[in-house]
C-alpha positions in Angstrom: -221.9 -44.4 91.6 -219.2 -42.8 89.4 -220.7 -39.2 89.3 -221.1 -37.3 92.6 -223.3 -34.3 92.2 -223.2 -33.1 95.8 -220.2 -33.4 98.2 -220.3 -32.1 101.8 -217.3 -32.4 104.1 -218.2 -32.1 107.8 -215.7 -31.4 110.6 -215.8 -33.3 113.8 -219.0 -32.4 115.7 -222.2 -34.2 116.8 -224.4 -34.9 113.8 -227.8 -36.4 113.3 -228.6 -37.7 109.8 -232.3 -37.6 108.7 -233.9 -38.7 105.4 -235.9 -36.1 103.6 -238.1 -38.5 101.6 -238.1 -41.9 103.4 -235.7 -44.7 104.2 -233.5 -46.1 101.5 -234.1 -49.5 100.0 -230.5 -50.8 100.3 -227.4 -50.2 102.2 -223.9 -51.5 101.5 -221.1 -51.0 104.0 -217.3 -50.7 103.2 -214.7 -50.7 105.9 -211.1 -49.7 105.5 -208.4 -48.7 107.9 -209.1 -45.1 107.2 -212.9 -44.9 107.1 -216.3 -46.6 107.1 -218.7 -45.9 104.3 -222.4 -46.5 104.1 -223.8 -46.4 100.6 -227.6 -46.0 100.5 -229.8 -46.6 97.4 -233.4 -45.6 97.2 -236.0 -47.5 95.3 -236.1 -44.8 92.6 -232.3 -45.1 92.0 -231.1 -42.1 93.9 -228.1 -42.7 96.2 -226.3 -41.3 99.2 -222.8 -42.2 100.6 -221.8 -41.3 104.1 -218.1 -41.7 104.9 -216.9 -41.5 108.5 -213.1 -41.0 108.9 -211.7 -42.8 111.9 -208.6 -40.6 112.4 -210.3 -37.3 113.0 -214.0 -38.3 113.4 -215.0 -36.2 110.4 -217.6 -37.1 107.8 -218.0 -36.8 104.1 -221.5 -37.0 102.6 -221.9 -37.6 98.8 -225.2 -37.8 96.9 -226.8 -37.3 93.6 -229.3 -34.8 95.1 -229.0 -31.8 97.4 -227.8 -32.2 100.9 -228.9 -29.7 103.6 -227.0 -28.9 106.8 -228.4 -27.1 109.9 -225.3 -26.2 111.8 -226.5 -26.2 115.4 -223.1 -27.3 116.8 -221.7 -23.8 116.5 -224.8 -22.0 117.9 -224.2 -21.5 121.6 -227.8 -20.4 122.1 -229.2 -23.8 121.1 -230.3 -26.2 123.7 -229.4 -29.1 121.4 -225.9 -28.5 120.0 -226.3 -31.4 117.5 -226.1 -30.4 113.8 -228.7 -31.9 111.5 -227.9 -33.2 108.0 -230.9 -33.7 105.8 -230.3 -36.4 103.2 -232.2 -36.9 99.9 
């Protein structure tokens, strides 16, 4: 996982993460004093890493394919203020 093609930094807000093309085959978790990272690998070799920073409750999403964000948290007209992150 040395090359990160897509890198999305998310400020503190309510997020829901959804998979675009099915659940991953493997997940490895790394915990440090600063963050918790979940590294997901799909059967075809594609990967996603979601890092949650403890200090400010922000997220960083890294992947080798495109990540989509639907920012509902800043839309006051939405009934569900939760932002949706579509993962490859």
